[in-house]
DONU-252993 format. One line per 2 residues: for each residue x, y, z of N, C-alpha, C. Coordinates in Angstrom, 1 decimal. Atoms other than C-alpha are relative to their C-alpha. Layout:
N
X,Y,Z,X,Y,Z,X,Y,Z ~ ...
end
This chain:
76
-0.4,-0.8,0.6,-94.1,31.3,17.5,0.3,1.1,-1.3 ~ 0.6,-0.8,1.2,-95.7,32.8,14.7,0.0,1.7,1.1
0.7,-1.3,-0.6,-96.6,35.5,17.7,1.2,1.0,-0.2 ~ -1.3,-1.3,-0.8,-93.1,36.5,18.8,1.0,0.7,-1.9
0.2,-1.0,1.1,-92.4,37.2,14.7,-0.4,0.8,-0.6 ~ 1.4,-1.5,0.6,-95.1,39.3,14.2,0.6,1.1,1.1
-0.8,-1.3,-1.2,-93.6,41.6,17.7,0.8,0.1,-0.8 ~ -1.2,-0.3,0.4,-90.4,41.2,16.5,0.2,1.0,-1.7
0.4,-0.7,0.7,-91.6,42.4,13.1,-0.4,1.3,-0.3 ~ 0.5,-1.4,-0.4,-93.7,45.1,14.0,0.8,1.0,0.7
-1.1,-1.3,-0.6,-91.3,47.0,16.2,1.9,-0.2,-0.5 ~ -0.9,0.1,1.2,-88.5,46.4,13.5,-1.0,1.3,-0.8
0.3,-0.9,0.6,-90.7,48.4,11.4,-0.6,1.2,0.7 ~ 0.2,-1.2,-1.1,-91.9,50.8,13.8,1.3,0.5,0.1
-1.6,-0.6,0.0,-87.8,51.7,14.6,0.4,0.1,-0.8 ~ -1.3,-0.4,1.3,-86.5,52.1,11.4,0.0,0.7,-0.3
-0.4,-0.8,0.7,-86.6,55.3,10.7,-0.1,0.6,1.2 ~ -0.5,-0.8,-1.3,-85.3,56.3,14.8,1.5,-0.6,-0.7
-1.4,0.7,0.0,-82.2,54.0,14.1,0.9,0.3,-0.8 ~ -1.5,-0.5,1.1,-79.1,55.3,12.4,1.0,-0.8,0.1
-0.8,0.6,0.4,-76.8,53.5,10.7,1.3,0.3,0.7 ~ -1.4,-0.4,-0.2,-73.1,52.8,12.2,0.5,-1.1,-0.3
-1.1,1.0,1.0,-70.3,50.8,10.5,0.5,-0.5,1.1 ~ -0.3,0.9,-1.3,-69.6,49.9,14.6,-0.3,0.3,1.2
0.8,0.2,-1.4,-70.4,48.6,17.9,0.7,-0.5,1.3 ~ -0.6,1.1,-0.6,-69.0,47.7,20.8,-0.4,-0.6,0.8
0.4,0.8,-0.5,-69.9,44.7,22.5,1.3,-0.6,0.9 ~ -1.0,1.1,-1.8,-68.6,43.0,26.1,1.4,0.8,-0.2
-1.6,-1.1,0.1,-65.8,46.1,25.7,0.9,-0.6,-1.3 ~ -0.4,0.6,1.6,-64.9,44.5,22.1,-0.7,1.4,-1.5
0.9,-0.9,0.7,-65.3,47.2,19.5,-0.1,-1.3,-1.9 ~ 0.1,0.8,1.3,-66.5,45.6,16.4,-0.4,0.3,-1.3
0.9,-1.1,1.0,-66.7,47.4,12.9,-0.6,-1.5,-0.9 ~ 0.6,0.8,1.1,-68.4,45.9,9.6,1.0,-0.7,-1.1
-0.6,0.7,0.4,-65.7,45.1,8.0,1.2,-1.1,0.4 ~ -0.9,1.4,-1.2,-64.1,42.7,10.8,1.5,1.1,0.6
-1.8,-0.2,-0.4,-60.4,44.8,11.5,-0.1,0.4,1.3 ~ -0.2,-0.3,-1.5,-59.3,45.4,14.8,0.4,1.3,0.4
-0.7,-1.5,-0.6,-58.1,49.3,14.0,-0.9,0.3,1.0 ~ 0.7,-1.2,-1.1,-60.8,51.1,16.1,0.2,-0.9,1.1
0.1,0.6,-1.1,-60.7,48.5,18.7,1.6,0.1,0.6 ~ -1.1,-0.5,-0.8,-56.7,48.6,19.3,0.2,1.4,0.1
-0.3,-1.8,-0.1,-56.7,53.0,18.4,-1.0,-0.2,1.8 ~ 1.2,0.0,-1.1,-59.5,52.7,21.7,1.4,-0.7,1.2
-0.5,0.6,-0.5,-57.6,50.4,23.5,1.6,0.9,0.4 ~ -1.0,-0.9,-0.4,-54.1,52.4,23.2,-0.3,1.5,0.3
0.4,-1.5,0.1,-55.5,55.5,23.6,-0.1,-0.2,2.5 ~ -0.2,0.8,-1.4,-56.7,53.7,27.4,1.0,-0.2,0.7
-1.1,0.8,-0.5,-53.5,52.1,28.0,0.9,1.0,0.0 ~ -0.9,-1.7,0.2,-51.4,56.1,27.3,-0.7,0.1,1.3
-0.1,-1.0,-1.7,-53.6,57.6,30.2,0.2,-0.8,1.1 ~ 0.2,1.0,-1.2,-53.5,54.5,32.3,1.7,-0.2,0.4
-1.7,-0.6,0.0,-49.3,54.9,31.8,0.1,1.3,0.5 ~ 0.2,-1.4,-0.4,-49.6,58.5,32.6,-0.2,0.4,1.4
0.5,0.0,-1.0,-51.3,58.1,35.5,1.0,-0.9,1.0 ~ -0.7,0.7,-1.5,-49.2,55.5,37.5,1.5,0.8,-0.7
-1.4,-0.5,-0.1,-46.1,57.4,36.5,0.0,1.7,0.3 ~ 0.3,-1.5,-0.7,-47.3,60.6,38.1,-0.5,-0.3,1.4
-0.1,0.8,-1.5,-48.4,58.4,41.4,0.8,-0.4,0.6 ~ -0.9,0.7,-0.2,-46.0,56.2,41.4,0.8,0.4,1.2
-0.8,0.2,-1.0,-44.0,57.5,44.3,-1.0,0.5,1.0 ~ 0.8,0.1,-1.0,-47.0,58.7,46.2,-1.3,-1.5,0.7
0.5,1.1,-0.2,-48.6,54.9,46.3,0.8,-1.0,-0.3 ~ -1.1,1.9,-0.2,-47.4,51.2,46.6,-0.1,-0.7,-1.0
-0.1,0.9,1.3,-46.8,48.6,44.0,-1.4,-0.6,0.1 ~ 1.2,1.0,-0.4,-50.1,46.7,45.7,-1.2,0.7,-0.7
1.5,-1.0,0.3,-52.9,49.8,45.0,0.9,0.3,-1.6 ~ -0.6,0.2,1.0,-50.6,50.4,41.6,-0.7,-0.9,-1.0
0.4,1.5,0.6,-51.1,47.0,40.2,-1.7,0.1,0.5 ~ 1.2,0.0,-0.4,-55.1,47.2,41.8,-0.6,1.0,-1.4
0.4,-1.3,0.8,-55.4,50.7,39.5,0.0,-0.6,-1.4 ~ -0.5,0.6,1.7,-54.0,48.9,36.3,-1.1,-1.1,-0.2
1.2,1.1,0.9,-56.4,45.8,36.6,-1.0,0.2,0.4 ~ 1.6,-0.7,0.4,-59.8,48.1,37.0,0.2,0.3,-1.1
0.0,-0.8,1.4,-58.5,49.7,33.8,-0.3,-1.5,-1.1 ~ -0.2,1.4,1.0,-57.6,46.4,32.1,-0.1,-1.1,0.5
end
């Protein structure tokens, strides 16, 4: 266990100058912020949903319901 701790400490010390601070990150598709608010995640989902709705409205007369449903589920 001591060797593992030593290895992690050494790597953290080496990479400390290269890593930039970020107040949020994306993990498993969820945007996590340092203040634990959902604002960033909701904003991102809203933009994605808006784009998908526009695409669906644009192609709904050319594609079947099953294809449109598959497209929707592939995005969400």
